[in-house]
ZAPA-57571 format. One record per residue (C-alpha): residue number from 0; chain; x, y, z; residue in one letter. Coordinates in Angstrom, 3 decimals. Each point is the difference from the previous one (the first is absolute). Last residue first. Layout:
// ZAPA-57571
num=NUM | cadena=A | px=X | py=Y | pz=Z | residuo=a
...
//
This chain:
// ZAPA-57571
num=55 | cadena=A | px=23.373 | py=-4.455 | pz=19.884 | residuo=v
num=54 | cadena=A | px=-0.731 | py=-1.685 | pz=-3.342 | residuo=t
num=53 | cadena=A | px=-3.764 | py=0.120 | pz=0.470 | residuo=e
num=52 | cadena=A | px=-0.062 | py=3.723 | pz=0.770 | residuo=h
num=51 | cadena=A | px=1.661 | py=1.035 | pz=-3.264 | residuo=g
num=50 | cadena=A | px=-2.266 | py=-2.295 | pz=-2.001 | residuo=l
num=49 | cadena=A | px=-3.073 | py=1.590 | pz=1.544 | residuo=r
num=48 | cadena=A | px=1.019 | py=3.458 | pz=-1.117 | residuo=s
num=47 | cadena=A | px=-1.269 | py=2.741 | pz=2.294 | residuo=g
num=46 | cadena=A | px=3.348 | py=1.768 | pz=-0.016 | residuo=p
num=45 | cadena=A | px=1.995 | py=-1.192 | pz=-3.023 | residuo=r
num=44 | cadena=A | px=2.620 | py=-2.617 | pz=0.684 | residuo=g
num=43 | cadena=A | px=-1.313 | py=-2.431 | pz=-2.585 | residuo=p
num=42 | cadena=A | px=-2.400 | py=1.410 | pz=-2.635 | residuo=v
num=41 | cadena=A | px=-2.898 | py=-2.461 | pz=-0.472 | residuo=a
num=40 | cadena=A | px=-2.664 | py=1.693 | pz=2.138 | residuo=m
num=39 | cadena=A | px=0.215 | py=3.311 | pz=-1.845 | residuo=r
num=38 | cadena=A | px=-0.006 | py=-1.749 | pz=-3.367 | residuo=e
num=37 | cadena=A | px=-3.114 | py=-1.997 | pz=0.944 | residuo=a
num=36 | cadena=A | px=-1.811 | py=3.139 | pz=1.184 | residuo=q
num=35 | cadena=A | px=0.877 | py=1.856 | pz=-3.194 | residuo=r
num=34 | cadena=A | px=-1.205 | py=-2.957 | pz=-2.080 | residuo=r
num=33 | cadena=A | px=-3.270 | py=-0.140 | pz=1.962 | residuo=l
num=32 | cadena=A | px=-0.648 | py=3.700 | pz=-0.644 | residuo=v
num=31 | cadena=A | px=0.697 | py=-0.378 | pz=-3.725 | residuo=a
num=30 | cadena=A | px=-2.279 | py=-3.043 | pz=-0.228 | residuo=v
num=29 | cadena=A | px=-2.828 | py=1.907 | pz=1.718 | residuo=e
num=28 | cadena=A | px=0.428 | py=2.922 | pz=-2.388 | residuo=h
num=27 | cadena=A | px=-0.152 | py=-2.339 | pz=-2.976 | residuo=r
num=26 | cadena=A | px=-3.174 | py=-1.551 | pz=1.426 | residuo=l
num=25 | cadena=A | px=-1.641 | py=3.412 | pz=0.407 | residuo=a
num=24 | cadena=A | px=0.877 | py=1.000 | pz=-3.578 | residuo=l
num=23 | cadena=A | px=-1.312 | py=-3.318 | pz=-1.327 | residuo=i
num=22 | cadena=A | px=-3.261 | py=0.515 | pz=1.882 | residuo=e
num=21 | cadena=A | px=-0.381 | py=3.532 | pz=-1.345 | residuo=a
num=20 | cadena=A | px=0.665 | py=-1.176 | pz=-3.549 | residuo=k
num=19 | cadena=A | px=-2.637 | py=-2.728 | pz=0.293 | residuo=h
num=18 | cadena=A | px=-2.526 | py=2.469 | pz=1.397 | residuo=a
num=17 | cadena=A | px=0.741 | py=2.433 | pz=-2.834 | residuo=a
num=16 | cadena=A | px=-0.590 | py=-2.752 | pz=-2.551 | residuo=s
num=15 | cadena=A | px=-3.468 | py=-0.524 | pz=1.393 | residuo=s
num=14 | cadena=A | px=-1.206 | py=-2.977 | pz=1.962 | residuo=r
num=13 | cadena=A | px=-2.702 | py=-2.314 | pz=-1.352 | residuo=g
num=12 | cadena=A | px=2.377 | py=-2.752 | pz=-1.091 | residuo=l
num=11 | cadena=A | px=1.637 | py=-0.081 | pz=3.427 | residuo=l
num=10 | cadena=A | px=-3.397 | py=-0.426 | pz=1.641 | residuo=t
num=9 | cadena=A | px=-0.680 | py=-3.011 | pz=-2.213 | residuo=l
num=8 | cadena=A | px=3.344 | py=-1.555 | pz=0.897 | residuo=w
num=7 | cadena=A | px=-0.697 | py=0.353 | pz=3.711 | residuo=g
num=6 | cadena=A | px=-3.449 | py=-1.582 | pz=-0.416 | residuo=l
num=5 | cadena=A | px=1.578 | py=-2.963 | pz=-1.763 | residuo=l
num=4 | cadena=A | px=2.532 | py=-0.372 | pz=2.804 | residuo=r
num=3 | cadena=A | px=-2.753 | py=0.093 | pz=2.617 | residuo=c
num=2 | cadena=A | px=-2.124 | py=-2.512 | pz=-1.935 | residuo=f
num=1 | cadena=A | px=2.941 | py=-2.375 | pz=-0.355 | residuo=i
num=0 | cadena=A | px=0.539 | py=0.035 | pz=3.751 | residuo=m
//
């Protein structure tokens, strides 16, 4: 377990700045998509909303 974590840290040190920026950009996109999905599911009465179907 410790060896795997150590190896992960070493690979992070060897990555370029561009790789870090690309990963951050991908993670921000993923967060934005998940937020849109959560908002869509949380609006009562909206078609496809889980909250709207639970109250019926």
